[in-house]
mmCIF file of the N, C-alpha and C atoms, coordinates in Angstrom:
data_MODEL
# 
_entry.id   MODEL 
# 
loop_
_atom_site.group_PDB 
_atom_site.id 
_atom_site.type_symbol 
_atom_site.label_atom_id 
_atom_site.label_alt_id 
_atom_site.label_comp_id 
_atom_site.label_asym_id 
_atom_site.label_entity_id 
_atom_site.label_seq_id 
_atom_site.pdbx_PDB_ins_code 
_atom_site.Cartn_x 
_atom_site.Cartn_y 
_atom_site.Cartn_z 
_atom_site.occupancy 
_atom_site.B_iso_or_equiv 
_atom_site.pdbx_formal_charge 
_atom_site.auth_seq_id 
_atom_site.auth_comp_id 
_atom_site.auth_asym_id 
_atom_site.auth_atom_id 
_atom_site.pdbx_PDB_model_num 
ATOM 1   N N  . VAL A 1 1  ? -2.698  64.299 153.194 1.00 0.00 ? 1  VAL A N  1 
ATOM 2   C CA . VAL A 1 1  ? -2.139  63.332 152.065 1.00 0.00 ? 1  VAL A CA 1 
ATOM 3   C C  . VAL A 1 1  ? -2.177  61.981 152.558 1.00 0.00 ? 1  VAL A C  1 
ATOM 4   N N  . LEU A 1 2  ? -1.749  61.733 153.751 1.00 0.00 ? 2  LEU A N  1 
ATOM 5   C CA . LEU A 1 2  ? -1.525  60.362 154.222 1.00 0.00 ? 2  LEU A CA 1 
ATOM 6   C C  . LEU A 1 2  ? -2.791  59.825 154.681 1.00 0.00 ? 2  LEU A C  1 
ATOM 7   N N  . ASP A 1 3  ? -3.826  60.700 154.950 1.00 0.00 ? 3  ASP A N  1 
ATOM 8   C CA . ASP A 1 3  ? -5.181  60.221 155.248 1.00 0.00 ? 3  ASP A CA 1 
ATOM 9   C C  . ASP A 1 3  ? -5.949  59.606 153.979 1.00 0.00 ? 3  ASP A C  1 
ATOM 10  N N  . ARG A 1 4  ? -5.577  60.471 152.817 1.00 0.00 ? 4  ARG A N  1 
ATOM 11  C CA . ARG A 1 4  ? -6.169  60.140 151.524 1.00 0.00 ? 4  ARG A CA 1 
ATOM 12  C C  . ARG A 1 4  ? -5.616  58.967 151.120 1.00 0.00 ? 4  ARG A C  1 
ATOM 13  N N  . ALA A 1 5  ? -4.428  58.648 151.193 1.00 0.00 ? 5  ALA A N  1 
ATOM 14  C CA . ALA A 1 5  ? -3.716  57.512 150.848 1.00 0.00 ? 5  ALA A CA 1 
ATOM 15  C C  . ALA A 1 5  ? -4.202  56.279 151.543 1.00 0.00 ? 5  ALA A C  1 
ATOM 16  N N  . ALA A 1 6  ? -4.409  56.477 152.837 1.00 0.00 ? 6  ALA A N  1 
ATOM 17  C CA . ALA A 1 6  ? -5.065  55.367 153.618 1.00 0.00 ? 6  ALA A CA 1 
ATOM 18  C C  . ALA A 1 6  ? -6.339  55.069 153.275 1.00 0.00 ? 6  ALA A C  1 
ATOM 19  N N  . ARG A 1 7  ? -7.313  56.060 152.981 1.00 0.00 ? 7  ARG A N  1 
ATOM 20  C CA . ARG A 1 7  ? -8.521  55.756 152.587 1.00 0.00 ? 7  ARG A CA 1 
ATOM 21  C C  . ARG A 1 7  ? -8.602  55.107 151.260 1.00 0.00 ? 7  ARG A C  1 
ATOM 22  N N  . LEU A 1 8  ? -7.839  55.407 150.268 1.00 0.00 ? 8  LEU A N  1 
ATOM 23  C CA . LEU A 1 8  ? -7.637  54.804 148.942 1.00 0.00 ? 8  LEU A CA 1 
ATOM 24  C C  . LEU A 1 8  ? -7.388  53.463 149.185 1.00 0.00 ? 8  LEU A C  1 
ATOM 25  N N  . ARG A 1 9  ? -6.342  53.229 149.992 1.00 0.00 ? 9  ARG A N  1 
ATOM 26  C CA . ARG A 1 9  ? -5.630  51.860 150.164 1.00 0.00 ? 9  ARG A CA 1 
ATOM 27  C C  . ARG A 1 9  ? -6.788  50.896 150.726 1.00 0.00 ? 9  ARG A C  1 
ATOM 28  N N  . SER A 1 10 ? -7.599  51.403 151.677 1.00 0.00 ? 10 SER A N  1 
ATOM 29  C CA . SER A 1 10 ? -8.550  50.673 152.433 1.00 0.00 ? 10 SER A CA 1 
ATOM 30  C C  . SER A 1 10 ? -9.693  50.499 151.436 1.00 0.00 ? 10 SER A C  1 
ATOM 31  N N  . ALA A 1 11 ? -9.826  51.214 150.385 1.00 0.00 ? 11 ALA A N  1 
ATOM 32  C CA . ALA A 1 11 ? -11.176 51.114 149.483 1.00 0.00 ? 11 ALA A CA 1 
ATOM 33  C C  . ALA A 1 11 ? -11.182 49.775 148.822 1.00 0.00 ? 11 ALA A C  1 
ATOM 34  N N  . GLY A 1 12 ? -9.950  49.217 148.447 1.00 0.00 ? 12 GLY A N  1 
ATOM 35  C CA . GLY A 1 12 ? -10.146 47.798 148.044 1.00 0.00 ? 12 GLY A CA 1 
ATOM 36  C C  . GLY A 1 12 ? -9.308  47.703 146.711 1.00 0.00 ? 12 GLY A C  1 
ATOM 37  N N  . ASP A 1 13 ? -9.470  46.676 145.988 1.00 0.00 ? 13 ASP A N  1 
ATOM 38  C CA . ASP A 1 13 ? -8.881  46.327 144.865 1.00 0.00 ? 13 ASP A CA 1 
ATOM 39  C C  . ASP A 1 13 ? -9.227  47.329 143.710 1.00 0.00 ? 13 ASP A C  1 
ATOM 40  N N  . GLN A 1 14 ? -8.067  47.531 142.884 1.00 0.00 ? 14 GLN A N  1 
ATOM 41  C CA . GLN A 1 14 ? -8.257  48.397 141.617 1.00 0.00 ? 14 GLN A CA 1 
ATOM 42  C C  . GLN A 1 14 ? -8.316  47.414 140.475 1.00 0.00 ? 14 GLN A C  1 
ATOM 43  N N  . ARG A 1 15 ? -9.164  47.721 139.644 1.00 0.00 ? 15 ARG A N  1 
ATOM 44  C CA . ARG A 1 15 ? -9.504  46.833 138.467 1.00 0.00 ? 15 ARG A CA 1 
ATOM 45  C C  . ARG A 1 15 ? -8.934  47.510 137.198 1.00 0.00 ? 15 ARG A C  1 
ATOM 46  N N  . GLY A 1 16 ? -8.630  46.650 136.203 1.00 0.00 ? 16 GLY A N  1 
ATOM 47  C CA . GLY A 1 16 ? -8.321  47.260 134.901 1.00 0.00 ? 16 GLY A CA 1 
ATOM 48  C C  . GLY A 1 16 ? -6.646  47.327 134.873 1.00 0.00 ? 16 GLY A C  1 
ATOM 49  N N  . GLU A 1 17 ? -6.176  47.733 133.867 1.00 0.00 ? 17 GLU A N  1 
ATOM 50  C CA . GLU A 1 17 ? -4.683  47.801 133.503 1.00 0.00 ? 17 GLU A CA 1 
ATOM 51  C C  . GLU A 1 17 ? -3.963  48.831 134.432 1.00 0.00 ? 17 GLU A C  1 
ATOM 52  N N  . ASN A 1 18 ? -4.548  49.959 134.651 1.00 0.00 ? 18 ASN A N  1 
ATOM 53  C CA . ASN A 1 18 ? -3.975  51.017 135.292 1.00 0.00 ? 18 ASN A CA 1 
ATOM 54  C C  . ASN A 1 18 ? -4.102  50.912 136.841 1.00 0.00 ? 18 ASN A C  1 
ATOM 55  N N  . ARG A 1 19 ? -3.027  51.285 137.374 1.00 0.00 ? 19 ARG A N  1 
ATOM 56  C CA . ARG A 1 19 ? -3.036  51.282 138.964 1.00 0.00 ? 19 ARG A CA 1 
ATOM 57  C C  . ARG A 1 19 ? -2.638  52.654 139.503 1.00 0.00 ? 19 ARG A C  1 
ATOM 58  N N  . LEU A 1 20 ? -3.266  52.973 140.547 1.00 0.00 ? 20 LEU A N  1 
ATOM 59  C CA . LEU A 1 20 ? -2.892  54.289 141.378 1.00 0.00 ? 20 LEU A CA 1 
ATOM 60  C C  . LEU A 1 20 ? -1.817  53.707 142.390 1.00 0.00 ? 20 LEU A C  1 
ATOM 61  N N  . VAL A 1 21 ? -0.635  53.945 142.239 1.00 0.00 ? 21 VAL A N  1 
ATOM 62  C CA . VAL A 1 21 ? 0.404   53.391 142.948 1.00 0.00 ? 21 VAL A CA 1 
ATOM 63  C C  . VAL A 1 21 ? 0.551   54.006 144.213 1.00 0.00 ? 21 VAL A C  1 
ATOM 64  N N  . ALA A 1 22 ? 0.623   55.467 144.204 1.00 0.00 ? 22 ALA A N  1 
ATOM 65  C CA . ALA A 1 22 ? 0.765   56.279 145.327 1.00 0.00 ? 22 ALA A CA 1 
ATOM 66  C C  . ALA A 1 22 ? 0.158   57.686 145.285 1.00 0.00 ? 22 ALA A C  1 
ATOM 67  N N  . SER A 1 23 ? 0.130   58.379 146.297 1.00 0.00 ? 23 SER A N  1 
ATOM 68  C CA . SER A 1 23 ? -0.277  59.719 146.380 1.00 0.00 ? 23 SER A CA 1 
ATOM 69  C C  . SER A 1 23 ? 0.687   60.513 147.046 1.00 0.00 ? 23 SER A C  1 
ATOM 70  N N  . VAL A 1 24 ? 1.533   61.320 146.313 1.00 0.00 ? 24 VAL A N  1 
ATOM 71  C CA . VAL A 1 24 ? 2.678   62.005 146.902 1.00 0.00 ? 24 VAL A CA 1 
ATOM 72  C C  . VAL A 1 24 ? 2.524   63.512 146.555 1.00 0.00 ? 24 VAL A C  1 
ATOM 73  N N  . PRO A 1 25 ? 2.766   64.258 147.487 1.00 0.00 ? 25 PRO A N  1 
ATOM 74  C CA . PRO A 1 25 ? 2.519   65.781 147.157 1.00 0.00 ? 25 PRO A CA 1 
ATOM 75  C C  . PRO A 1 25 ? 3.733   66.235 146.230 1.00 0.00 ? 25 PRO A C  1 
ATOM 76  N N  . MET A 1 26 ? 3.398   67.090 145.219 1.00 0.00 ? 26 MET A N  1 
ATOM 77  C CA . MET A 1 26 ? 4.512   67.469 144.181 1.00 0.00 ? 26 MET A CA 1 
ATOM 78  C C  . MET A 1 26 ? 5.680   68.128 144.859 1.00 0.00 ? 26 MET A C  1 
ATOM 79  N N  . GLU A 1 27 ? 5.508   68.928 145.939 1.00 0.00 ? 27 GLU A N  1 
ATOM 80  C CA . GLU A 1 27 ? 6.557   69.484 146.558 1.00 0.00 ? 27 GLU A CA 1 
ATOM 81  C C  . GLU A 1 27 ? 7.526   68.539 147.162 1.00 0.00 ? 27 GLU A C  1 
ATOM 82  N N  . LEU A 1 28 ? 7.136   67.247 147.658 1.00 0.00 ? 28 LEU A N  1 
ATOM 83  C CA . LEU A 1 28 ? 7.866   66.131 147.906 1.00 0.00 ? 28 LEU A CA 1 
ATOM 84  C C  . LEU A 1 28 ? 8.641   65.451 146.881 1.00 0.00 ? 28 LEU A C  1 
ATOM 85  N N  . VAL A 1 29 ? 7.901   65.314 145.768 1.00 0.00 ? 29 VAL A N  1 
ATOM 86  C CA . VAL A 1 29 ? 8.584   64.784 144.555 1.00 0.00 ? 29 VAL A CA 1 
ATOM 87  C C  . VAL A 1 29 ? 9.526   65.672 144.140 1.00 0.00 ? 29 VAL A C  1 
ATOM 88  N N  . GLN A 1 30 ? 9.435   67.030 143.987 1.00 0.00 ? 30 GLN A N  1 
ATOM 89  C CA . GLN A 1 30 ? 10.536  67.878 143.576 1.00 0.00 ? 30 GLN A CA 1 
ATOM 90  C C  . GLN A 1 30 ? 11.698  67.654 144.567 1.00 0.00 ? 30 GLN A C  1 
ATOM 91  N N  . THR A 1 31 ? 11.493  67.653 145.871 1.00 0.00 ? 31 THR A N  1 
ATOM 92  C CA . THR A 1 31 ? 12.675  67.486 146.827 1.00 0.00 ? 31 THR A CA 1 
ATOM 93  C C  . THR A 1 31 ? 13.374  66.130 146.512 1.00 0.00 ? 31 THR A C  1 
ATOM 94  N N  . TRP A 1 32 ? 12.605  65.211 146.173 1.00 0.00 ? 32 TRP A N  1 
ATOM 95  C CA . TRP A 1 32 ? 13.285  63.799 145.947 1.00 0.00 ? 32 TRP A CA 1 
ATOM 96  C C  . TRP A 1 32 ? 14.185  63.888 144.810 1.00 0.00 ? 32 TRP A C  1 
ATOM 97  N N  . LEU A 1 33 ? 13.557  64.657 143.662 1.00 0.00 ? 33 LEU A N  1 
ATOM 98  C CA . LEU A 1 33 ? 14.280  64.652 142.422 1.00 0.00 ? 33 LEU A CA 1 
ATOM 99  C C  . LEU A 1 33 ? 15.572  65.623 142.624 1.00 0.00 ? 33 LEU A C  1 
ATOM 100 N N  . ASP A 1 34 ? 15.404  66.729 143.454 1.00 0.00 ? 34 ASP A N  1 
ATOM 101 C CA . ASP A 1 34 ? 16.544  67.482 143.673 1.00 0.00 ? 34 ASP A CA 1 
ATOM 102 C C  . ASP A 1 34 ? 17.687  66.788 144.496 1.00 0.00 ? 34 ASP A C  1 
ATOM 103 N N  . GLU A 1 35 ? 17.159  66.094 145.352 1.00 0.00 ? 35 GLU A N  1 
ATOM 104 C CA . GLU A 1 35 ? 18.316  65.170 146.155 1.00 0.00 ? 35 GLU A CA 1 
ATOM 105 C C  . GLU A 1 35 ? 19.031  64.323 145.373 1.00 0.00 ? 35 GLU A C  1 
ATOM 106 N N  . ALA A 1 36 ? 18.224  63.849 144.260 1.00 0.00 ? 36 ALA A N  1 
ATOM 107 C CA . ALA A 1 36 ? 18.933  62.867 143.436 1.00 0.00 ? 36 ALA A CA 1 
ATOM 108 C C  . ALA A 1 36 ? 19.703  63.346 142.220 1.00 0.00 ? 36 ALA A C  1 
ATOM 109 N N  . GLY A 1 37 ? 19.536  64.780 142.005 1.00 0.00 ? 37 GLY A N  1 
ATOM 110 C CA . GLY A 1 37 ? 20.145  65.452 140.967 1.00 0.00 ? 37 GLY A CA 1 
ATOM 111 C C  . GLY A 1 37 ? 19.454  65.202 139.717 1.00 0.00 ? 37 GLY A C  1 
ATOM 112 N N  . VAL A 1 38 ? 18.185  64.774 139.695 1.00 0.00 ? 38 VAL A N  1 
ATOM 113 C CA . VAL A 1 38 ? 17.433  64.328 138.593 1.00 0.00 ? 38 VAL A CA 1 
ATOM 114 C C  . VAL A 1 38 ? 16.320  65.536 138.109 1.00 0.00 ? 38 VAL A C  1 
ATOM 115 N N  . THR A 1 39 ? 16.261  65.681 136.906 1.00 0.00 ? 39 THR A N  1 
ATOM 116 C CA . THR A 1 39 ? 15.181  66.622 136.381 1.00 0.00 ? 39 THR A CA 1 
ATOM 117 C C  . THR A 1 39 ? 13.873  66.007 135.828 1.00 0.00 ? 39 THR A C  1 
ATOM 118 N N  . TRP A 1 40 ? 12.887  66.745 135.783 1.00 0.00 ? 40 TRP A N  1 
ATOM 119 C CA . TRP A 1 40 ? 11.592  66.099 135.331 1.00 0.00 ? 40 TRP A CA 1 
ATOM 120 C C  . TRP A 1 40 ? 11.813  65.692 134.036 1.00 0.00 ? 40 TRP A C  1 
ATOM 121 N N  . ASN A 1 41 ? 12.708  66.183 133.199 1.00 0.00 ? 41 ASN A N  1 
ATOM 122 C CA . ASN A 1 41 ? 12.812  66.006 131.705 1.00 0.00 ? 41 ASN A CA 1 
ATOM 123 C C  . ASN A 1 41 ? 13.386  64.501 131.521 1.00 0.00 ? 41 ASN A C  1 
ATOM 124 N N  . ASP A 1 42 ? 14.130  63.963 132.549 1.00 0.00 ? 42 ASP A N  1 
ATOM 125 C CA . ASP A 1 42 ? 14.594  62.597 132.426 1.00 0.00 ? 42 ASP A CA 1 
ATOM 126 C C  . ASP A 1 42 ? 13.592  61.703 133.210 1.00 0.00 ? 42 ASP A C  1 
ATOM 127 N N  . ARG A 1 43 ? 12.764  61.226 132.396 1.00 0.00 ? 43 ARG A N  1 
ATOM 128 C CA . ARG A 1 43 ? 11.425  60.480 133.038 1.00 0.00 ? 43 ARG A CA 1 
ATOM 129 C C  . ARG A 1 43 ? 11.864  59.170 133.455 1.00 0.00 ? 43 ARG A C  1 
ATOM 130 N N  . ALA A 1 44 ? 12.972  58.535 132.851 1.00 0.00 ? 44 ALA A N  1 
ATOM 131 C CA . ALA A 1 44 ? 13.255  57.235 133.421 1.00 0.00 ? 44 ALA A CA 1 
ATOM 132 C C  . ALA A 1 44 ? 14.111  57.360 134.600 1.00 0.00 ? 44 ALA A C  1 
ATOM 133 N N  . ALA A 1 45 ? 14.877  58.185 134.820 1.00 0.00 ? 45 ALA A N  1 
ATOM 134 C CA . ALA A 1 45 ? 15.529  58.491 136.115 1.00 0.00 ? 45 ALA A CA 1 
ATOM 135 C C  . ALA A 1 45 ? 14.586  58.950 137.147 1.00 0.00 ? 45 ALA A C  1 
ATOM 136 N N  . ALA A 1 46 ? 13.588  59.871 136.649 1.00 0.00 ? 46 ALA A N  1 
ATOM 137 C CA . ALA A 1 46 ? 12.525  60.269 137.786 1.00 0.00 ? 46 ALA A CA 1 
ATOM 138 C C  . ALA A 1 46 ? 11.699  59.189 138.276 1.00 0.00 ? 46 ALA A C  1 
ATOM 139 N N  . GLN A 1 47 ? 11.377  58.336 137.407 1.00 0.00 ? 47 GLN A N  1 
ATOM 140 C CA . GLN A 1 47 ? 10.605  57.112 137.728 1.00 0.00 ? 47 GLN A CA 1 
ATOM 141 C C  . GLN A 1 47 ? 11.321  56.298 138.603 1.00 0.00 ? 47 GLN A C  1 
ATOM 142 N N  . GLU A 1 48 ? 12.635  56.088 138.340 1.00 0.00 ? 48 GLU A N  1 
ATOM 143 C CA . GLU A 1 48 ? 13.335  55.195 139.260 1.00 0.00 ? 48 GLU A CA 1 
ATOM 144 C C  . GLU A 1 48 ? 13.572  55.806 140.627 1.00 0.00 ? 48 GLU A C  1 
ATOM 145 N N  . VAL A 1 49 ? 13.753  57.187 140.808 1.00 0.00 ? 49 VAL A N  1 
ATOM 146 C CA . VAL A 1 49 ? 13.938  57.748 142.115 1.00 0.00 ? 49 VAL A CA 1 
ATOM 147 C C  . VAL A 1 49 ? 12.501  57.614 142.919 1.00 0.00 ? 49 VAL A C  1 
ATOM 148 N N  . MET A 1 50 ? 11.421  57.913 142.136 1.00 0.00 ? 50 MET A N  1 
ATOM 149 C CA . MET A 1 50 ? 10.097  57.498 142.767 1.00 0.00 ? 50 MET A CA 1 
ATOM 150 C C  . MET A 1 50 ? 9.889   56.084 143.257 1.00 0.00 ? 50 MET A C  1 
ATOM 151 N N  . LYS A 1 51 ? 10.218  55.222 142.397 1.00 0.00 ? 51 LYS A N  1 
ATOM 152 C CA . LYS A 1 51 ? 10.199  53.762 142.784 1.00 0.00 ? 51 LYS A CA 1 
ATOM 153 C C  . LYS A 1 51 ? 10.982  53.451 144.005 1.00 0.00 ? 51 LYS A C  1 
ATOM 154 N N  . LYS A 1 52 ? 12.287  53.810 144.139 1.00 0.00 ? 52 LYS A N  1 
ATOM 155 C CA . LYS A 1 52 ? 13.161  53.633 145.315 1.00 0.00 ? 52 LYS A CA 1 
ATOM 156 C C  . LYS A 1 52 ? 12.471  54.260 146.400 1.00 0.00 ? 52 LYS A C  1 
ATOM 157 N N  . LYS A 1 53 ? 12.101  55.636 146.289 1.00 0.00 ? 53 LYS A N  1 
ATOM 158 C CA . LYS A 1 53 ? 11.637  56.183 147.617 1.00 0.00 ? 53 LYS A CA 1 
ATOM 159 C C  . LYS A 1 53 ? 10.350  55.452 148.089 1.00 0.00 ? 53 LYS A C  1 
ATOM 160 N N  . LEU A 1 54 ? 9.309   55.142 147.224 1.00 0.00 ? 54 LEU A N  1 
ATOM 161 C CA . LEU A 1 54 ? 8.109   54.475 147.578 1.00 0.00 ? 54 LEU A CA 1 
ATOM 162 C C  . LEU A 1 54 ? 8.229   53.101 148.047 1.00 0.00 ? 54 LEU A C  1 
ATOM 163 N N  . LEU A 1 55 ? 9.360   52.442 147.617 1.00 0.00 ? 55 LEU A N  1 
ATOM 164 C CA . LEU A 1 55 ? 9.669   51.073 148.156 1.00 0.00 ? 55 LEU A CA 1 
ATOM 165 C C  . LEU A 1 55 ? 10.316  51.111 149.502 1.00 0.00 ? 55 LEU A C  1 
ATOM 166 N N  . SER A 1 56 ? 10.722  52.147 149.875 1.00 0.00 ? 56 SER A N  1 
ATOM 167 C CA . SER A 1 56 ? 11.546  52.323 151.173 1.00 0.00 ? 56 SER A CA 1 
ATOM 168 C C  . SER A 1 56 ? 10.393  52.304 152.307 1.00 0.00 ? 56 SER A C  1 
ATOM 169 N N  . SER A 1 57 ? 10.833  51.825 153.512 1.00 0.00 ? 57 SER A N  1 
ATOM 170 C CA . SER A 1 57 ? 9.890   51.730 154.527 1.00 0.00 ? 57 SER A CA 1 
ATOM 171 C C  . SER A 1 57 ? 9.627   53.303 155.026 1.00 0.00 ? 57 SER A C  1 
ATOM 172 N N  . ASP A 1 58 ? 10.455  54.251 154.696 1.00 0.00 ? 58 ASP A N  1 
ATOM 173 C CA . ASP A 1 58 ? 10.298  55.518 155.231 1.00 0.00 ? 58 ASP A CA 1 
ATOM 174 C C  . ASP A 1 58 ? 9.267   56.349 154.536 1.00 0.00 ? 58 ASP A C  1 
ATOM 175 N N  . PHE A 1 59 ? 8.785   55.818 153.260 1.00 0.00 ? 59 PHE A N  1 
ATOM 176 C CA . PHE A 1 59 ? 7.837   56.542 152.552 1.00 0.00 ? 59 PHE A CA 1 
ATOM 177 C C  . PHE A 1 59 ? 6.490   55.579 152.074 1.00 0.00 ? 59 PHE A C  1 
ATOM 178 N N  . ASP A 1 60 ? 6.512   54.266 152.791 1.00 0.00 ? 60 ASP A N  1 
ATOM 179 C CA . ASP A 1 60 ? 5.457   53.452 152.272 1.00 0.00 ? 60 ASP A CA 1 
ATOM 180 C C  . ASP A 1 60 ? 3.953   53.858 152.628 1.00 0.00 ? 60 ASP A C  1 
ATOM 181 N N  . ARG A 1 61 ? 3.919   54.808 153.480 1.00 0.00 ? 61 ARG A N  1 
ATOM 182 C CA . ARG A 1 61 ? 2.552   55.231 153.870 1.00 0.00 ? 61 ARG A CA 1 
ATOM 183 C C  . ARG A 1 61 ? 2.028   56.041 152.704 1.00 0.00 ? 61 ARG A C  1 
ATOM 184 N N  . PHE A 1 62 ? 2.693   56.525 151.749 1.00 0.00 ? 62 PHE A N  1 
ATOM 185 C CA . PHE A 1 62 ? 2.175   57.230 150.566 1.00 0.00 ? 62 PHE A CA 1 
ATOM 186 C C  . PHE A 1 62 ? 1.671   56.091 149.534 1.00 0.00 ? 62 PHE A C  1 
ATOM 187 N N  . ARG A 1 63 ? 2.121   54.845 149.734 1.00 0.00 ? 63 ARG A N  1 
ATOM 188 C CA . ARG A 1 63 ? 1.784   53.862 148.792 1.00 0.00 ? 63 ARG A CA 1 
ATOM 189 C C  . ARG A 1 63 ? 0.124   53.525 148.904 1.00 0.00 ? 63 ARG A C  1 
ATOM 190 N N  . ILE A 1 64 ? -0.408  53.358 147.584 1.00 0.00 ? 64 ILE A N  1 
ATOM 191 C CA . ILE A 1 64 ? -1.865  53.037 147.766 1.00 0.00 ? 64 ILE A CA 1 
ATOM 192 C C  . ILE A 1 64 ? -1.921  51.424 147.241 1.00 0.00 ? 64 ILE A C  1 
ATOM 193 N N  . TRP A 1 65 ? -1.392  51.233 146.250 1.00 0.00 ? 65 TRP A N  1 
ATOM 194 C CA . TRP A 1 65 ? -1.357  49.762 145.692 1.00 0.00 ? 65 TRP A CA 1 
ATOM 195 C C  . TRP A 1 65 ? -0.186  49.111 146.354 1.00 0.00 ? 65 TRP A C  1 
ATOM 196 N N  . ASP A 1 66 ? -0.500  48.073 147.029 1.00 0.00 ? 66 ASP A N  1 
ATOM 197 C CA . ASP A 1 66 ? 0.611   47.300 147.806 1.00 0.00 ? 66 ASP A CA 1 
ATOM 198 C C  . ASP A 1 66 ? 1.125   46.125 147.079 1.00 0.00 ? 66 ASP A C  1 
ATOM 199 N N  . LYS A 1 67 ? 0.885   45.939 145.984 1.00 0.00 ? 67 LYS A N  1 
ATOM 200 C CA . LYS A 1 67 ? 1.570   44.865 144.977 1.00 0.00 ? 67 LYS A CA 1 
ATOM 201 C C  . LYS A 1 67 ? 2.948   45.302 144.334 1.00 0.00 ? 67 LYS A C  1 
ATOM 202 N N  . THR A 1 68 ? 3.649   44.474 143.776 1.00 0.00 ? 68 THR A N  1 
ATOM 203 C CA . THR A 1 68 ? 4.957   44.953 143.225 1.00 0.00 ? 68 THR A CA 1 
ATOM 204 C C  . THR A 1 68 ? 4.710   45.462 141.807 1.00 0.00 ? 68 THR A C  1 
ATOM 205 N N  . TRP A 1 69 ? 5.738   46.216 141.335 1.00 0.00 ? 69 TRP A N  1 
ATOM 206 C CA . TRP A 1 69 ? 5.639   46.744 139.900 1.00 0.00 ? 69 TRP A CA 1 
ATOM 207 C C  . TRP A 1 69 ? 7.157   46.659 139.399 1.00 0.00 ? 69 TRP A C  1 
# 
């Protein structure tokens, strides 16, 4: 997964309105949500958990788009 993210990151600029921000295994996403006590149904909270995790230096290698959002 990290190799794929690195390849996508080095592929260059993404055009258009949509951005692939990161490539994270679903098992890891589920672990993050469980740790935060958030369910998939609470989309706003799940997005916030993902954003915080991906902006941390611990998980920045999963990021593909290096701009801010």
